C-alpha positions in Angstrom: 0.1 14.2 9.3 -0.6 17.0 11.9 -2.8 14.4 13.4 -0.6 11.1 13.3 -3.0 9.3 10.8 -2.3 9.1 7.5 -4.5 7.1 4.6 -2.4 5.9 1.5 -4.0 5.4 -1.7 -0.8 4.1 -3.4 -0.3 3.5 -7.3 1.7 0.1 -7.6 5.4 0.4 -9.3 7.7 2.3 -8.5 6.4 5.0 -6.7 5.3 2.8 -4.7 8.9 1.5 -3.5 9.5 5.2 -2.6 6.4 5.7 -0.7 6.9 2.6 1.4 10.2 3.9 2.9 8.5 7.3 4.1 5.9 5.5 5.5 8.1 3.3 7.3 9.6 6.2 8.8 6.3 8.0 9.5 4.9 4.7 11.7 8.5 4.9 13.6 7.0 8.4 14.7 4.5 7.3 15.3 1.9 7.7 12.8 -1.0 5.5 12.2 -1.1 4.5 8.7 -3.2 3.1 7.1 -2.9 1.7 3.5 -5.9 1.1 0.8 -4.9 -1.0 -2.2 -6.5 -3.1 -4.4 -6.6 -7.0 -3.4 -4.6 -8.3 -6.4 -1.6 -6.6 -6.7 1.7 -6.3 -7.9 4.1 -4.5 -5.8 1.9 -3.4 -2.8 1.9 -6.0 0.2 1.0 -6.3 4.2 3.2 -5.0 6.5 3.8 -4.7 10.2 3.7 -0.4 10.0 0.3 0.3 8.5 -2.7 -1.2 8.2 -3.7 -2.7 4.6 -7.2 -2.7 3.6 -7.8 -4.4 0.0 -10.5 -3.1 -1.8 -11.7 -6.3 -4.8 -10.9 -5.7 -8.0 -12.3 -7.2 -12.0 -10.0 -9.4 -12.2 -6.9 -12.0 -11.0 -3.6 -12.5 -9.8 -3.2 -14.8 -13.2 -4.5 -12.8 -15.7 -2.4 -9.5 -14.0 0.5 -12.4 -14.4 -0.1 -13.1 -18.5 -1.0 -9.2 -19.7 2.3 -8.4 -17.7 
């Protein structure tokens, strides 16, 4: 964070909801934030406050929805 750049690999769920607020605040203070997340996720979505990079996973959104 001292360099003004953050790489974040979040976990889906309530942890992400809390972390997203923190990332928004850090971006407002001038930090560059990059979030690395699976391409299929329940709550991790792109935002204007950070750069989103995704990686492939071996299941579809429909399969994940069925499990939950």
